C-alpha positions as CSV (number, residue, x, y, z in Angstrom):
1,M,45.5,28.3,28.7
2,S,44.4,27.8,25.2
3,A,40.8,26.8,24.4
4,E,40.3,23.2,23.7
5,I,39.1,22.4,20.2
6,L,36.4,19.9,20.2
7,T,36.0,17.7,17.2
8,P,32.4,16.7,16.6
9,P,31.8,13.0,16.5
10,P,31.4,11.6,13.0
11,S,27.8,11.3,11.8
12,P,26.7,7.7,12.0
13,T,26.3,6.0,8.6
14,F,22.9,4.4,8.4
15,S,21.8,1.7,6.0
16,K,19.4,3.2,3.7
17,L,15.7,2.5,4.4
18,F,12.9,2.2,1.8
19,L,9.2,2.1,2.6
20,C,6.4,0.6,0.6
21,A,2.8,0.7,1.7
22,D,0.0,-1.4,0.2
23,G,-3.2,0.2,1.5
24,G,-6.7,-1.1,0.7
25,G,-10.2,-0.9,1.9
26,S,-9.6,-3.5,4.7
27,K,-6.1,-2.6,5.9
28,V,-2.6,-1.3,5.1
29,C,0.6,-3.3,5.1
30,V,3.8,-1.3,5.4
31,V,7.1,-3.0,4.5
32,I,10.4,-1.3,5.4
33,R,13.5,-2.7,3.7
34,S,17.1,-1.8,4.3
35,S,19.8,-1.6,1.6
36,D,21.5,-4.5,3.3
37,G,18.4,-6.7,3.0
38,I,16.7,-6.5,6.4
39,E,12.9,-6.4,6.0
40,V,10.2,-5.7,8.6
41,R,6.5,-5.0,8.3
42,G,3.6,-3.5,10.1
43,I,-0.2,-3.7,9.6
44,A,-2.9,-1.3,10.5
45,G,-6.5,-0.4,9.6
46,P,-8.3,0.7,6.4
47,C,-6.3,3.0,4.1
48,N,-8.6,3.7,1.1
49,I,-8.4,7.5,0.9
50,Q,-11.8,7.8,-0.7
51,S,-13.8,5.6,1.7
52,V,-12.1,6.5,5.0
53,G,-10.8,10.0,4.3
54,Y,-7.3,11.5,4.3
55,E,-6.9,11.8,8.1
56,L,-7.8,8.2,8.9
57,A,-5.7,6.9,6.0
58,S,-2.7,8.9,7.1
59,Q,-3.2,7.7,10.7
60,S,-3.4,4.0,9.6
61,L,-0.3,4.6,7.5
62,L,1.5,6.0,10.5
63,L,0.5,3.2,12.8
64,A,1.7,0.5,10.4
65,T,4.9,2.5,9.9
66,Y,5.6,2.8,13.6
67,R,4.9,-0.9,14.1
68,A,7.4,-1.8,11.4
69,L,10.1,0.7,12.7
70,S,9.8,-0.7,16.2
71,Q,11.2,-4.0,15.0
72,L,14.4,-2.5,13.6
73,S,17.6,-2.3,15.6
74,S,18.6,1.2,16.7
75,A,21.6,0.9,14.4
76,Y,19.3,1.4,11.4
77,L,17.5,4.5,12.8
78,P,18.4,8.1,13.5
79,F,19.4,8.6,17.2
80,D,16.7,11.2,17.7
81,L,13.8,9.3,16.2
82,Y,10.8,9.1,18.5
83,I,8.6,6.0,18.3
84,P,5.5,6.6,20.4
85,P,4.2,3.9,22.7
86,L,1.4,2.3,20.7
87,S,-1.3,2.3,23.3
88,P,-4.8,1.0,22.9
89,V,-5.8,4.6,22.4
90,H,-3.6,4.9,19.4
91,M,-4.8,1.6,18.0
92,S,-8.5,2.6,18.2
93,V,-8.0,6.1,16.9
94,A,-5.9,5.0,14.0
95,C,-8.7,2.6,13.1
96,S,-11.8,4.8,13.8
97,T,-10.8,8.5,13.5
98,L,-11.2,11.1,16.3
99,N,-14.8,11.0,17.3
100,P,-16.4,11.7,20.7
101,N,-17.5,8.1,21.2
102,T,-14.0,6.7,20.6
103,L,-12.5,9.2,23.0
104,A,-15.2,8.5,25.6
105,R,-14.3,4.8,25.5
106,N,-10.7,5.7,26.2
107,N,-11.2,7.5,29.5
108,G,-11.8,10.9,27.9
109,E,-8.3,11.4,26.6
110,S,-8.1,14.3,24.2
111,S,-7.6,14.0,20.5
112,R,-4.3,15.8,20.9
113,S,-2.9,13.1,23.2
114,S,-4.3,10.1,21.2
115,K,-3.5,11.1,17.7
116,L,-0.3,9.5,16.4
117,P,2.4,12.1,15.8
118,S,4.2,12.4,12.5
119,L,7.7,11.1,12.2
120,N,10.0,13.6,13.9
121,A,13.1,12.7,11.8
122,S,14.0,11.8,8.2
123,V,14.1,8.1,8.1
124,F,13.5,6.9,4.5
125,Q,15.4,7.3,1.3
126,Y,12.3,6.7,-0.8
127,A,8.7,5.7,-0.1
128,W,6.2,4.1,-2.5
129,L,2.6,4.4,-1.3
130,G,0.2,2.3,-3.2
131,L,-3.2,3.3,-1.8
132,A,-6.7,2.4,-2.9
133,G,-8.6,5.5,-3.8
134,V,-5.7,7.2,-5.6
135,N,-7.3,7.0,-9.0
136,S,-6.0,10.2,-10.6
137,D,-3.3,12.9,-10.4
138,G,-5.9,15.0,-8.5
139,D,-6.3,12.3,-5.9
140,A,-2.5,12.1,-5.5
141,K,-2.0,15.8,-5.2
142,A,-4.8,16.0,-2.6
143,F,-3.2,13.4,-0.4
144,I,0.5,14.1,-0.9
145,S,0.7,16.8,1.8
146,Y,-0.7,14.2,4.4
147,A,1.9,11.7,3.2
148,T,4.9,14.1,3.3
149,N,3.9,15.4,6.7
150,A,3.3,11.9,8.2
151,L,6.6,10.4,6.9
152,S,8.7,13.6,7.2
153,L,9.8,13.1,3.6
154,N,10.1,15.5,0.7
155,Q,7.6,15.2,-2.0
156,D,10.2,14.2,-4.6
157,R,11.0,11.2,-2.4
158,I,7.5,9.8,-2.4
159,K,5.8,7.9,-5.2
160,L,2.0,8.0,-4.6
161,S,0.0,5.6,-6.8
162,N,-3.0,3.3,-6.7
163,D,-2.3,0.1,-4.9
164,V,-2.6,-2.0,-8.0
165,N,0.5,-0.3,-9.5
166,L,2.6,-2.1,-6.9
167,L,2.0,-5.3,-8.7
168,A,4.1,-4.1,-11.6
169,A,7.2,-4.2,-9.4
170,P,8.1,-7.9,-10.1
171,A,8.2,-7.2,-13.8
172,L,11.3,-5.1,-13.4
173,G,13.2,-8.4,-13.1
174,V,11.7,-9.9,-16.2
175,P,13.7,-9.4,-19.5
176,N,12.1,-8.2,-22.7
177,I,9.0,-6.8,-21.1
178,D,7.4,-3.7,-22.5
179,H,4.1,-3.6,-20.6
180,V,2.5,-5.1,-17.5
181,V,-1.2,-5.6,-17.1
182,T,-2.1,-5.7,-13.4
183,V,-5.5,-7.0,-12.4
184,V,-6.6,-7.0,-8.7
185,A,-9.6,-8.8,-7.3
186,G,-9.5,-8.0,-3.6
187,T,-11.9,-6.0,-1.6
188,G,-12.3,-4.0,-4.8
189,A,-11.5,-4.7,-8.4
190,I,-9.2,-2.7,-10.7
191,G,-7.0,-3.0,-13.7
192,R,-4.0,-1.0,-14.9
193,T,-1.6,-1.2,-17.8
194,I,2.0,-0.1,-16.9
195,K,4.7,0.7,-19.5
196,V,8.1,-0.5,-18.3
197,S,11.1,1.7,-18.9
198,P,13.3,0.2,-21.6
199,D,16.4,0.6,-19.3
200,S,15.4,1.0,-15.7
201,S,19.1,1.0,-14.7
202,D,19.7,4.3,-16.5
203,I,17.4,6.5,-14.3
204,S,18.3,9.5,-12.3
205,R,18.3,9.2,-8.5
206,S,15.3,11.4,-8.2
207,Q,13.4,9.0,-10.3
208,A,14.9,5.8,-9.1
209,F,11.6,4.3,-8.3
210,L,9.8,5.5,-11.4
211,P,10.7,3.2,-14.2
212,L,6.9,2.4,-14.6
213,E,4.5,4.6,-16.4
214,E,0.7,4.1,-16.1
215,V,-0.8,4.2,-19.6
216,A,-4.3,2.6,-19.2
217,V,-6.9,2.2,-16.5
218,A,-10.0,0.1,-16.0
219,S,-12.6,0.3,-13.3
220,G,-11.5,1.0,-9.7
221,W,-14.5,3.3,-9.2
222,G,-15.4,1.9,-5.8
223,Y,-18.2,-0.3,-4.5
224,L,-21.0,2.2,-5.2
225,L,-20.2,2.6,-8.9
226,G,-18.3,-0.5,-9.9
227,D,-15.9,-3.1,-8.4
228,E,-17.6,-5.9,-10.3
229,G,-15.4,-9.0,-10.0
230,S,-14.2,-8.0,-6.5
231,A,-14.6,-9.8,-3.2
232,F,-17.1,-7.1,-2.2
233,S,-19.1,-7.7,-5.4
234,L,-19.0,-11.5,-4.9
235,G,-20.0,-11.1,-1.3
236,R,-22.9,-8.9,-2.3
237,M,-24.0,-11.6,-4.7
238,A,-23.8,-14.1,-1.8
239,I,-26.1,-11.9,0.3
240,R,-28.5,-11.6,-2.6
241,S,-28.7,-15.3,-3.0
242,V,-29.8,-15.6,0.7
243,L,-32.3,-12.8,0.4
244,A,-33.8,-14.3,-2.7
245,I,-34.5,-17.6,-0.9
246,A,-36.0,-15.6,2.1
247,D,-38.3,-13.7,-0.3
248,R,-39.4,-17.0,-1.8
249,Q,-40.1,-18.5,1.6
250,N,-42.2,-15.4,2.5
251,S,-44.2,-15.8,-0.8
252,S,-45.2,-19.4,-0.4
253,S,-49.0,-18.6,-0.6
254,V,-48.6,-17.7,-4.3
255,Y,-46.8,-20.8,-5.2
256,S,-48.1,-24.4,-5.5
257,S,-44.5,-25.8,-5.4
258,S,-42.8,-26.7,-2.2
259,T,-41.0,-23.9,-0.2
260,P,-37.2,-24.0,-0.7
261,R,-35.0,-24.3,2.3
262,F,-31.7,-22.6,2.9
263,S,-28.8,-24.7,1.4
264,P,-25.5,-25.3,3.2
265,L,-24.1,-22.4,1.2
266,H,-26.8,-20.0,2.5
267,N,-26.4,-21.2,6.1
268,D,-22.6,-20.6,5.8
269,I,-23.2,-17.1,4.6
270,L,-25.6,-16.4,7.5
271,R,-23.1,-17.9,9.9
272,H,-20.4,-15.6,8.5
273,F,-22.5,-12.6,9.5
274,G,-23.3,-14.1,12.8
275,T,-27.1,-14.4,12.4
276,T,-29.9,-16.8,11.4
277,D,-32.2,-14.0,10.3
278,P,-31.8,-12.9,6.7
279,T,-33.2,-9.4,7.5
280,D,-30.0,-8.8,9.5
281,L,-28.1,-8.8,6.2
282,I,-30.1,-5.8,5.1
283,T,-29.4,-3.8,8.3
284,I,-25.7,-4.7,8.0
285,A,-25.6,-3.5,4.4
286,T,-27.4,-0.3,5.3
287,L,-25.3,0.3,8.5
288,T,-28.5,0.3,10.6
289,N,-27.6,-2.8,12.6
290,T,-26.9,-2.2,16.3
291,M,-23.3,-3.5,15.8
292,F,-22.5,-0.1,14.2
293,D,-23.9,2.0,17.1
294,G,-21.4,4.6,18.3
295,M,-19.1,4.2,15.3
296,H,-17.9,7.0,13.1
297,P,-19.4,6.7,9.6
298,N,-16.0,6.0,8.1
299,E,-15.3,3.3,10.6
300,A,-18.8,1.7,10.2
301,T,-18.4,1.7,6.4
302,A,-15.0,0.1,6.5
303,K,-16.2,-2.6,8.8
304,R,-19.3,-3.3,6.7
305,N,-17.3,-3.5,3.5
306,A,-14.8,-5.9,5.2
307,M,-17.7,-8.1,6.3
308,I,-19.2,-8.3,2.9
309,A,-15.9,-8.8,1.1
310,G,-15.0,-11.5,3.7
311,S,-18.1,-13.5,2.8
312,A,-16.5,-14.1,-0.6
313,R,-14.4,-16.8,1.1
314,I,-17.7,-18.8,1.6
315,I,-18.3,-18.7,-2.1
316,L,-14.8,-19.8,-2.9
317,K,-15.0,-22.7,-0.5
318,W,-18.1,-24.1,-2.1
319,A,-17.0,-23.3,-5.7
320,F,-13.6,-24.9,-5.4
321,P,-13.5,-27.6,-2.8
322,E,-10.4,-29.0,-4.6
323,D,-8.4,-26.0,-3.5
324,Q,-6.1,-27.2,-0.7
325,L,-3.7,-24.3,0.0
326,V,-4.7,-20.7,0.0
327,A,-2.5,-17.7,1.0
328,P,-4.0,-15.4,3.5
329,T,-4.6,-11.9,2.0
330,S,-6.0,-8.6,2.9
331,G,-8.5,-8.9,0.0
332,L,-10.7,-11.4,1.9
333,P,-10.9,-9.9,5.4
334,T,-12.7,-11.1,8.4
335,P,-13.8,-8.2,10.6
336,P,-13.0,-8.4,14.4
337,G,-15.6,-10.5,16.2
338,S,-19.0,-11.5,14.9
339,L,-22.5,-11.1,16.0
340,N,-22.5,-14.5,17.7
341,G,-18.8,-14.5,18.7
342,E,-17.9,-17.5,16.7
343,S,-14.3,-17.9,15.7
344,K,-13.0,-18.8,12.3
345,T,-12.8,-22.5,11.3
346,E,-10.0,-24.2,9.5
347,N,-12.1,-24.1,6.4
348,E,-12.0,-20.4,6.1
349,I,-9.4,-18.5,4.1
350,G,-6.9,-16.1,5.7
351,E,-5.5,-15.4,9.1
352,H,-3.7,-12.0,9.2
353,D,-6.9,-10.3,8.0
354,D,-8.4,-8.5,10.9
355,I,-9.1,-4.9,10.0
356,D,-8.2,-3.8,13.5
357,S,-5.3,-6.2,13.8
358,D,-2.4,-5.3,16.0
359,T,-0.4,-8.1,14.5
360,V,3.0,-7.1,13.2
361,M,4.3,-9.4,10.5
362,S,8.0,-9.7,10.0
363,S,8.1,-12.6,7.5
364,E,6.5,-13.7,4.3
365,P,2.8,-14.5,4.5
366,E,2.3,-18.0,5.8
367,I,0.5,-20.6,3.8
368,V,-2.4,-22.1,5.8
369,N,-4.1,-25.4,5.2
370,T,-7.7,-25.0,4.2
371,K,-8.8,-28.6,3.5
372,I,-12.5,-28.8,2.7
373,H,-14.5,-31.3,4.8
374,F,-17.5,-31.9,2.6
375,S,-18.4,-34.0,-0.4
376,V,-20.2,-32.5,-3.5
377,D,-21.7,-36.0,-4.0
378,E,-24.4,-35.2,-1.5
379,P,-27.4,-33.5,-3.2
380,E,-27.5,-30.4,-1.0
381,N,-23.8,-29.9,-1.2
382,L,-23.9,-30.3,-4.9
383,K,-26.6,-27.7,-5.1
384,S,-24.4,-25.3,-3.1
385,H,-21.4,-26.1,-5.2
386,K,-23.2,-25.3,-8.5
387,E,-24.7,-22.1,-7.1
388,A,-21.3,-20.9,-5.8
389,K,-19.7,-21.8,-9.2
390,N,-22.4,-19.8,-11.0
391,L,-21.6,-16.7,-8.8
392,V,-17.9,-17.1,-9.5
393,Y,-18.5,-17.2,-13.3
394,K,-20.3,-13.8,-13.0
395,S,-17.2,-12.4,-11.3
396,I,-14.9,-14.0,-13.9
397,K,-16.9,-12.4,-16.7
398,S,-16.4,-9.0,-15.2
399,L,-12.7,-9.6,-14.7
400,R,-12.4,-10.8,-18.3
401,E,-13.9,-7.6,-19.5
402,L,-11.6,-5.6,-17.2
403,T,-8.5,-7.3,-18.5
404,L,-9.4,-6.8,-22.1
405,E,-10.0,-3.1,-21.5
406,C,-6.4,-2.9,-20.2
407,L,-5.2,-4.2,-23.6
408,G,-6.9,-1.6,-25.7
409,D,-7.1,-2.5,-29.4
410,L,-3.7,-4.2,-29.2
411,T,-2.2,-1.9,-31.9
412,T,0.4,-0.5,-29.4
413,M,0.9,-3.5,-27.2
414,N,2.5,-6.9,-28.0
415,L,1.2,-9.7,-25.8
416,H,4.5,-11.6,-26.3
417,K,6.2,-8.7,-24.4
418,T,3.5,-8.2,-21.8
419,S,3.3,-9.7,-18.3
420,L,0.0,-10.3,-16.6
421,V,0.2,-9.8,-12.8
422,L,-2.6,-10.9,-10.6
423,G,-3.3,-9.8,-7.0
424,G,-5.9,-9.6,-4.4
425,G,-7.6,-12.2,-2.2
426,L,-9.7,-13.9,-4.9
427,M,-6.6,-14.5,-7.1
428,M,-5.0,-16.5,-4.2
429,S,-7.6,-19.2,-5.0
430,E,-6.1,-21.5,-7.6
431,G,-9.6,-22.4,-8.9
432,F,-10.6,-18.8,-9.3
433,K,-7.3,-17.7,-10.9
434,N,-7.2,-20.7,-13.3
435,L,-10.8,-20.1,-14.4
436,L,-9.9,-16.5,-15.4
437,L,-6.8,-17.6,-17.3
438,D,-8.9,-20.3,-19.1
439,V,-11.5,-17.7,-20.1
440,L,-8.8,-15.4,-21.4
441,Q,-7.1,-18.2,-23.4
442,K,-10.4,-18.9,-25.1
443,E,-10.2,-15.3,-26.3
444,N,-6.7,-16.0,-27.7
445,V,-5.2,-13.7,-25.0
446,T,-2.0,-15.3,-23.9
447,F,0.7,-13.3,-22.1
448,K,4.4,-13.7,-22.0
449,N,4.1,-14.8,-18.4
450,V,1.7,-14.7,-15.5
451,I,2.8,-13.6,-12.1
452,T,0.6,-14.0,-8.9
453,V,1.6,-11.5,-6.2
454,D,0.5,-12.1,-2.6
455,D,2.9,-9.6,-1.0
456,A,2.6,-6.4,-3.1
457,A,4.2,-4.2,-0.4
458,G,7.2,-6.6,-0.1
459,E,7.6,-6.6,-3.9
460,G,7.5,-2.8,-4.0
461,A,10.0,-2.4,-1.2
462,R,12.4,-4.8,-2.8
463,A,12.1,-3.0,-6.1
464,L,12.8,0.3,-4.4
465,S,15.9,-1.0,-2.6
466,R,17.3,-2.4,-5.9
467,L,16.7,0.8,-7.9
468,G,17.3,3.4,-5.3
469,S,20.4,2.2,-3.5
């Protein structure tokens, strides 16, 4: 009897998958797009490699990736791909690192069992990781091993850049563009000038997602050294405005004038932080508030920064009451819960902005109605409006300088062949964005076009799928 010859089954032909991650100081959004146009996304915790560290950043990246992959049909995935059950243990670990207090809260499970595993199969054709904190080639080289290990992808298939570089992706579809100036005012503030390849269609497969060359940088040094013009910076100014009034109230004995009261703006700021005591703002800023008890330093820092950046929404509300529609963004986060347990009101900006959110978004960001229910005709409201507008002007001044730095001396750049791309939570406010453009126009700085991006990860994924398929 002759031996039977077994013919192995044909290998399944999968649609190519492309991953793009937009990671900031508040959260990371991962978008996975197939070559036939299917798009899914997942969200996880902070992913700034400088402020939260490489391990936490890679765990947040993995959690968001698994959340997105879990939405895809098995027809798009390798048959042996393992997607772990995303238990509460995984959620907390990916958002707070492996520390004894976290593990104790999760019935003593070991770090080995709670840490998310790396992908066990090759899934993606290319990946573009735009992460806050990647400010140099050194930063990219330091984190690349974490990224390749987490995503089971060769280094030549991963583009690792600062998150602001993702904003240049839409310019690939704009004709006669030589440069893109990208300005982000989200949790942080940063500017980049990107040179666009003259013919992005004539690029080798190994560089299919690299038609963009970074040629100038501005700011992006983090909240301790810079970030003027960011939501964090604006929120810090909001806190200072409250503390200044508190100091004046406590110094009434050396003044003959009446003691000022907190304005509606100040009360809104205090309400955002869940307190009526201005000194609580100091303990929150210094991480000595009891709300941070038991947290790992990285987790506490991320939560503190998100709270401060989130208070920028209060300034925008009072500065631009005419704004009716604002897109929710990761740049203006609201941390989970508050000191007094109050929920967000319809006047606040954003909804998919919880830094520990387990929400998985599979569609474009929703536009939410943020109609303002106050009149600036009332004296106290007018006072709050003027103070908020003054704080915004300070932010705009910083962003004006940042934008001009990206242009250099204009001897090598032509504004008529340069796109300005704006991103981050503050730029989703029409009043804020238009004020910046007005200030630039007064400097005779007019770009070929202005693009506002509220879905950087989606733009990056779509650019990857077009250039890499």
